[in-house]
N, C-alpha and C positions, 0 to 999 in steps of 0.2 A: 970118925964115924963110919958106921958101915953104909953100905948102898941102900939098904932097905929102910933104914932110919931116915935117910936124906929124902927118899921119895915119899914117906909118910908125912914128914914136915912139909914138903912142897904141896902135897894134896890138901893139908889142912890149911895152909896159907891161901891157895887158890879158892877153897871152899869159903873162907872167911871174906875174901875179896868178893866173890860172887854173891854171898849173903848180904854184904854191905851194899853192894850196887842195887841189889833188889829191893832192900829197904829204902834206899835213897830214892829210887825212881817210882816205887809204888806208893809211897807216902807223901807225894808231892800234894800239897793242897792248893786249892784255887784261892788266890788272895781275894779277901772281901774289900769291896771299894765302898767306903763310907762317903755319902754326899756331904761335902764340906763346901762352904761358900768360897767362891773365887773372889780374890781382891780386885776391886776397880770395876766390877760388873754391876751395873744397877739392876735391882730386881723391881719389875713393875708387874701390876695385875691389870694391865689394859688388854682387852681382847685383840686378836689378830684380825687384820682386814683380809678376808678371803674372798671378796668379791671379784668375779672376772673382770677383765678390762672391758671397757664399753665397747670397744670396736669388734669384739668377737660375737659372731652369730652361730647359733646351732646349725648344723648341717641338716638341710632339708632335702630328702630324696623325693623326687617326682613319683607319681603313680606309675608313669610309664618306666622309669628306671627300676622300680620295684618289680614290675611284671617281667622285665627283660631278664633280671637277676634270677627270679624264680623259674623262668623259662629255660635258662642255661643249666640250672641245678636239675630240673626235671629231665631235659634232654640227655644229660650225661648219665643219669640213673636209668631212665627208660630205654635207652639205646644200648645199654650194657647187659650181656647175658652170658651165662656158662652152664653147661649140662651138669656141672657139680653143684650149682645152686639153682636148680630148676625153677624158673620164674620168680625168684626172690626179688629181682629188680622191679617187677611189676607190682608184687605184694607190698613192697616197702612204700610204694607211691600211692597206696590206696587212700590215704588220708586227703589227698589233694585231687581226687576224681569226683566229677559230678555224679549223681546217682546212675544216670543213664550210661555214662563211660564206664563206671565201675561194673555195672552189669555186662557190658560188651567185654571188658577185660576178663571178668571171671568166666564168661562163656569161652573165650579164646583159650584161657589156660586149661579149662576142662576138656576141650575138644581137640587140642593140638597135640599130637604124639611127640613123644621124646625123640630127639635125633639119635640115630645110631652112632655110637662111638663118642668121641670127645668134640666139642665145639664150643668155641667162646668168641665173644666180640666185645671190645672195650671201646667206648665212645667218649670223645672229649668234645665239649661245646666250644666252638672258637669265636663265634660272633652270633649276636642275637639282634633282630630288627623289628621294631613294632610296625606292623603293616596297617592295622586298623585299631582304633582305641576309642571307646565310649566310656561312660560311668559304669556300664554293667557288662560290656563284652570287649574283648581283645583278641587280635590275631597276631601272632608272633612267628617269625621264621628264624630258625637256628641253623647256622652253618656248622657241621660237625665233621670230626675226623674219626673214622672207624677202622679199628685193627682187628682182623679176624684171624682165627686159628682153627683149622679144620680137623686137626688130629694132634695128639700130643707129640712134641718133637718136630713137628712140621714148621716151615717158615710161615710167618704171618703175612697177611695181605692188607695193605693199606688203601683205604677208599675215602672219598669225600661225599657227604650226602646232606640234603636239607631236611630238616623236620619242621612241619607247619603245625603249630598249635593253636587251638581255639580255646579261649578262656571265658568263662561266665563268672560274674561276681554273685555269690550266693551268701546270704546273711553277713555281708561285709567282708568276705573272703573270696580270693580268687581261686577258682577250681578249673581243672582241665576237662573240657567237654568233648574234645577230639585231638587226635594226634595222626598226622599222616606223613610217612616217609615220601620224599619226591625224588 
């Protein structure tokens, strides 16, 4: 046999093997499982008992705990700012302001000029303490950690500051009436 004929036969054999492998792997069907009864397993129609154990109690969070959690979330957003997202932090919290505090914030935003260059501050709420609490008013202090960057590429400065929040309950919801950095 000449060399060309041997190469031609080898190519046909390789093509046949490749075609066979392709057919084998592409036509694999997913086996269908038919529900058949399992021997020695009784079938019952009784409902499952899904009642919780008697000793479990639902978690009840006190109103003071709720206000502390709300204060921590508020402080982290209220205290964070970037010139890239000018006053977005204050606008995001608008739903939680009393009408008088919302008016103050809107005036502050409209009258405060943009800082020159880049500036950002990232605030983390570390701890919250309820200083005073009644059914309609609450005062909470939040200890925060603030990281400030005064220009792109500069090192950040870390500081700790307290935020004092005054809450009023309006229509059953706690609203922030005042926020003062101390």
